[in-house]
C-alpha positions as CSV (number, residue, x, y, z in Angstrom):
1,M,4.6,-0.7,-7.4
2,W,5.3,2.7,-6.8
3,E,8.5,4.6,-8.4
4,A,11.8,4.6,-5.6
5,A,12.2,8.0,-6.6
6,R,8.7,8.6,-5.1
7,R,8.9,6.6,-2.0
8,T,11.7,8.7,-0.8
9,G,11.9,12.0,2.0
10,I,9.0,12.5,4.5
11,R,6.5,10.3,2.7
12,G,8.1,7.7,4.5
13,E,9.1,3.8,2.6
14,V,7.1,1.6,1.1
15,P,8.0,-1.6,2.4
16,S,7.9,-5.4,1.0
17,Q,6.9,-7.5,3.4
18,P,7.1,-11.3,1.3
19,C,7.3,-12.4,5.1
20,F,5.6,-12.5,8.8
21,V,7.6,-12.8,10.9
22,S,10.6,-15.0,9.0
23,L,8.4,-17.9,8.7
24,I,5.5,-16.9,6.7
25,N,5.5,-15.7,3.0
26,V,2.0,-14.0,3.0
27,E,2.3,-14.6,0.1
28,T,1.4,-18.5,0.1
29,L,-1.4,-18.0,2.3
30,I,-3.9,-16.2,-0.1
31,S,-5.0,-17.9,-3.2
32,A,-3.8,-17.1,-6.7
33,D,-7.7,-16.3,-7.4
34,H,-8.5,-14.5,-4.1
35,P,-10.4,-11.2,-5.2
36,I,-8.2,-9.2,-2.6
37,R,-4.9,-9.9,-5.0
38,V,-7.1,-7.9,-8.3
39,I,-8.5,-5.5,-5.5
40,K,-5.0,-5.0,-4.8
41,K,-3.3,-4.7,-8.0
42,L,-6.4,-1.6,-9.3
43,C,-5.4,0.3,-5.9
44,D,-2.1,-0.1,-6.8
45,E,-2.4,1.3,-10.4
46,V,-4.3,4.2,-9.3
47,L,-2.0,5.3,-6.5
48,A,0.8,5.3,-8.8
49,T,-1.1,7.9,-10.9
50,M,-1.2,9.9,-7.5
51,G,1.7,9.5,-7.2
52,E,2.8,13.5,-8.2
53,H,0.1,14.4,-5.8
54,F,1.1,13.3,-3.3
55,D,5.1,14.4,-3.6
56,T,3.7,18.5,-3.7
57,I,1.6,17.7,-0.5
58,Y,4.1,16.7,1.5
59,A,7.4,17.9,2.4
60,A,10.9,16.9,1.4
61,A,12.5,17.4,4.3
62,G,12.4,15.4,7.7
63,V,10.7,12.6,9.6
64,P,10.1,9.7,7.4
65,S,5.6,9.3,8.2
66,T,4.1,6.6,6.8
67,P,3.3,6.6,2.8
68,P,0.2,7.8,2.0
69,E,-0.4,4.7,-0.3
70,T,0.3,2.4,2.4
71,L,-2.3,4.6,4.6
72,L,-5.6,4.5,2.1
73,K,-5.1,1.1,0.9
74,G,-5.1,0.3,4.8
75,K,-8.9,2.1,4.6
76,V,-10.0,0.2,1.0
77,L,-9.3,-3.1,3.2
78,Q,-11.5,-1.7,6.3
79,A,-14.1,-1.0,4.6
80,L,-13.8,-3.9,2.6
81,Y,-14.5,-6.0,5.8
82,T,-16.7,-3.8,8.0
83,G,-19.2,-4.5,5.7
84,P,-22.0,-6.5,7.0
85,S,-21.7,-9.9,5.8
86,C,-24.8,-11.7,4.6
């Protein structure tokens, strides 16, 4: 995912979510060949290249916020799931 050094300061932490409500492993709910896995990998690769830019626009001190990587990946999912299904 992103370098640990980039997940500090006001940009917030990127949480790992291997389990949902500590009972269900989210990874087991999505098949290995599901297209969302490819999309997630592509998003992670693109966002990793944007890390330095995010570092320059976020303050070094203050209350941690939601990481921009998480927000942007959410927007990608929103765009994918709000389109018409024909």
